[in-house]
C-alpha positions, 0 to 999 in steps of 0.5 A: 151642390149641383152636379156639373154639366157634362160636356163633349167637344166635337172638333179640336182643331183651331178654336176647339182647344180654347173651348176645351180649356175653358170648359175644363176650368169651369167648376160647373162643368165636367169635360167628358169627351173630345171628338175629332176625325184627326188622330193628330189633333186628339194626340196633341190634347191627350197629355193635358186631358188624360182623364177625358175620353177621346173618339174619332166617332161622334156616335160613340159620344152621342150614345153616352147617356151621361153626357149632357151637352155637345159643343160643336167647333168644326168647319161651318159646313158641318154645323147643321148636320152635327147639331141635328144629330146632337139634338136628336140624341137629346143633348143640349148644343153649343155651336160655334159661329155661324149656327148654319149656312142657310136660314132654312137650316137654322130655323130647322135647328130651332124647331128641333131644339124646341121639340126636344126641349134642348138648349141651343146656343151659338158662340157669339162671344163678342156679346159677352164682352164687358164693353158690349154689355156696358154699351147695351146698358147705355142704349137701353137706358137711352143715354145715347138718345135716338140712335142714328146709325152704327158703323163697324169695321172688322179687317186684317190680313187673314187666311183665305177660306175657299169654302166661304166668303168674307161675309160668312167668316167675319160677318157673324160677330158684328151682325150678331152684335148689332142685332143684340144692341138694337134688340131688332132685326133689319127689314132689308140689307144690301152688300157689295164687295170684290174679289181682289186677291183671288178671283174665286173668292170675295175677300172684302165687302161693304154691308148695309142693314136697314131697320124699320125704325130708320136706324142703319148699320154699315159694316166693313169686312176685309181680309186684305188690310195689313192693319187689323180693326175691330171697331163698332161705333154707335151714333145717337142724338144724345151722344156717341160710343166707340167700342174698340176690341184691340184697345188695351185699356179703353175698349169703350169710349163714350161722348155725350152731347152737352145739355140744351142749356149748355149748348145755347152758349155756342153758335153751333149747338148741334155739334157741341159734344162733352168730354170723352169718357172711358167707363171702367169695365170688369176684368173678365174673359168673354169666352169664359163668360160665354161658356159659364152662361151656356152651362148655367142656362142648361140648368135653368129656365132663363133665356140665353144670350145668343139663343137659338132664335137670335142665332137663326136671325143672324144666319138669315141676315148673313144669307140675305147679305150674301144673296145681295152680294151675288146680285151686285148689291141689290137690296134683299128683304129680311124676315120679321122683327125680333122682340126687344131684348133685355140685358142679361146679367153676367158674372163680373169681377171689379177692377 
């Protein structure tokens, strides 16, 4: 039996406790440290994790030679500095989204991880959702034909974050998913938005991503709308698919166009579609799959989903979108294309 990967979690405020719980439940991991500047945050977790060491000083955690990996779940503005320190201390690193707040910082983290031979992964948890995994399989198999466009919406009344726009708060999830599904990086982006509820804060944005293939992705982010949406549509020449994370049962719905032979029976073959089908998906918690995947790649040579290079591409796209937003929607160029990504099999359980 392999020795469990020892893990320390830095930041146990909002999302951190979920990561703490998940890594603690994994047979392949050993939760070794909890670190937070807030004594109250640590005290809330101590009754459940009495055998886990706690500290307010990250140096104490990083100095532990028996610690394999550091999970960073602190505010986004701290991600780059903390990830640098963890990588330089020869630890594998998992960073909650976004990896960094500038493309230059994200690239530096990729370079550091490469130099030190450490794994660097970002918490793009949506990529581990069974519905997104199935959608990726459909696209790679050509089931939807030539992809025309993607349309995403992520909205709902949320807590205003005065240190970041809605693009940096809600955008990482859908931008990462679009890049993962297409296995590509856009060549240009644009964004427009408004400061409706607070003059100092952009709380709604409409973003467009253009790919060299001609595919476009249009994404809407908003903190203002009372009805929550978590949807992504993919429209192609052979069919359409809708992923809706808020649906209880039918999270993925696929509608394939009729075959040419069947379409000839109608007067409007272009618009003829077949039945709506909701594929059966494994029952699995995306966060658990994500944490299992990180632990697995620490002990292997396999390339991770949401790996360092892919995560840096997401940051570059977000930065370009923010620049476009600041320039009233002016088009912004993005760097070179990613190599085509393949589906990485994830542990699943059948219905």
